[in-house]
C-alpha positions, -999 to +999 in steps of 0.1 A: +850+366+398+851+348+365+846+369+333+818+359+310+834+336+284+828+337+247+825+299+246+807+274+268+788+290+297+775+270+326+759+276+360+753+281+388+778+310+385+779+347+385+801+362+357+815+397+353+811+414+319+830+445+309+812+456+278+820+479+249+789+500+259+800+535+267+780+564+282+796+598+283+828+581+274+826+557+304+828+520+297+800+501+314+799+467+330+775+443+347+773+410+365+751+381+351+741+351+370+736+319+350+712+295+368+719+259+378+718+234+350+717+261+323+708+246+289+719+268+259+692+251+238+664+265+261+653+301+263+654+316+298+636+346+314+659+374+324+654+395+355+673+428+356+680+437+392+691+473+397+710+484+429+702+516+448+724+547+453+758+542+469+757+505+462+769+482+434+759+450+415+780+426+436+767+440+469+731+439+457+733+404+444+742+393+479+716+415+495+686+404+475+691+367+471+680+367+435+708+344+423+698+316+447+662+321+437+672+320+400+689+287+405+657+272+420+633+288+395+654+287+364+660+323+352+690+345+343+698+376+365+714+407+351+729+430+377+740+463+360+764+487+377+757+524+379+780+554+375+800+566+404+833+581+414+864+558+413+840+529+410+821+536+442+791+558+453+773+546+422+740+562+411+715+560+382+699+588+361+662+584+367+656+618+350+649+637+382+675+620+404+703+611+414+739+620+419+766+622+393+745+601+368+717+626+368+740+656+370+759+645+339+727+632+322+741+597+318+721+576+293+712+548+317+681+539+298+703+533+267+728+513+289+701+490+303+687+483+268+722+476+254+731+454+284+699+433+279+708+429+243+744+420+252+732+393+276+710+380+249+740+377+225+758+354+250+729+335+266+696+320+253+672+346+266+634+346+262+629+382+251+591+380+258+600+375+295+623+404+304+616+417+339+630+448+357+635+451+394+649+482+412+655+494+447+655+531+458+674+551+430+674+518+411+637+516+415+633+551+401+653+539+370+630+508+369+600+531+367+616+552+340+626+522+319+591+508+323+577+540+309+602+547+281+608+511+270+575+495+280+575+474+248+607+457+260+594+445+294+569+419+306+566+432+341+584+455+366+590+458+404+599+490+422+610+488+459+613+520+481+611+542+450+591+570+433+581+581+398+592+617+403+602+647+424+622+679+424+657+688+435+645+716+458+613+733+469+617+760+442+626+736+414+600+722+389+586+688+396+598+662+371+581+628+365+586+598+342+567+600+309+536+581+301+543+545+290+536+535+254+517+504+265+504+491+299+530+474+321+522+450+350+538+465+381+544+456+417+554+481+443+569+475+478+574+504+502+578+508+540+556+532+559+586+545+579+609+551+549+628+583+558+648+585+526+619+583+501+589+590+524+557+569+517+536+601+519+561+620+497+580+652+504+616+657+515+639+632+530+644+634+567+676+612+565+693+617+532+721+642+527+701+659+500+673+670+523+662+698+500+651+672+474+614+663+474+598+631+462+563+622+449+544+599+471+536+562+467+500+571+461+512+593+432+531+564+418+502+540+422+478+564+406+501+570+377+502+534+368+466+525+374+456+554+351+480+544+323+473+507+327+436+515+326+428+496+359+397+498+380+400+526+406+390+507+437+415+481+449+410+448+465+430+444+497+442+420+523+462+423+556+491+399+558+518+389+584+496+396+614+484+428+598+519+442+594+516+442+556+487+457+536+485+441+502+464+460+476+458+452+440+440+468+411+424+446+385+406+448+352+435+466+336+442+469+298+463+441+281+458+419+312+482+440+331+479+448+369+492+470+397+500+457+431+512+474+463+527+459+495+528+485+522+551+472+550+541+489+582+570+505+603+595+494+577+624+519+570+644+524+538+657+489+533+655+460+509+628+441+528+638+405+534+637+381+563+672+393+574+671+431+570+637+435+587+648+416+619+662+449+634+628+466+635+604+436+635+607+429+673+577+407+675+589+385+645+556+391+628+573+394+594+591+361+596+593+346+561+587+379+543+611+379+513+609+407+487+626+386+460+602+357+465+571+380+464+584+399+434+592+368+414+558+353+422+543+384+406+566+388+376+565+352+364+528+355+356+535+379+327+548+375+292+552+404+267+535+400+233+561+395+206+546+424+186+541+447+216+561+475+200 
C-alpha cells in the first residue's frame, strides 16, 4: 500500500500514514482514502470509520465499502488503527471498554483528534463536515468522541455499540459524559446481537462474559435527552418488516436521533453480504449500512463557531 506523499495526492487510492502521534509511547497510524477525481482546490467532507475489536483499518475498509461509496459521493475516508499486541487484536479505549487500550488508558480520543488534524494538513478537508462512524468497540469510541469532542463533529453513527457498561457485576457502571452541544446521531443494532445485547446485560458470546453493557434503549435515551428531542418517535417498518426505523425530531440545533433495529441480526457489520447468512428469505436484499449511514450524515454541517 502506498504511503501518503508530501506532494501531489490523487485518487481513487487508499494511502498508509505512519504519524508522529504517540500515545503511551506507541506511534500511531491510519489509512486514508482519497476519492476519485480529488481536487486539492476543493474542500471535502471527511468520514472517520473506526473498526471494531480484534480488527484493523485495512480489514474494515474492505468490510464496510466506504471507500467505494466515497468515490461515488466525493468524500475522504479516514480509517484509524487501534492499539493491539504485535499489530493484531486491536482495541479502542472507550472509557469503560476494551482490551489493552482501556487497560492501559490509551488516549484514543486525543489520537482521533490529532489524526483528523493530520489528514487536514495533507488534504483539503471541510472541517464543518467531519463525521464519525464506529462499529462495536469502535462504535463505543464514536459515542465517546461525540460526547467529549461534540464541537468537532457534524454527525455520528454507531453500529452494534453502547454508551457504557461495567467490567463485572460488582464493578461500577461507567458511561460516556454529557456532550457539550447536541450531536445528530444514527444507531444501527441487531436484535440478536450476542456480543453487545440489544436489551443490555452480559455477552453470551464474548470471552469477557462477566462484562455488562447498557442497552440500546439506554443509548437512545441518553442522546434524545442531551439533544433535547421530543420523547415520542415516529416509526416505520422497512424491508418486509425486518427493520424498524425510528426517529426523534424537534431536537435542539436541528440535530436528530435515528435508530435502525434489524430483526434477528447478530453482531455483524450489516451489509448486503454479511446478512445473507441469516436472512434466509432474502428480505434484507439491498440493505447496506454504509449507504444508510451516509444518507443520514450528509444532511448535517457543524457551525463554524460550535465550540
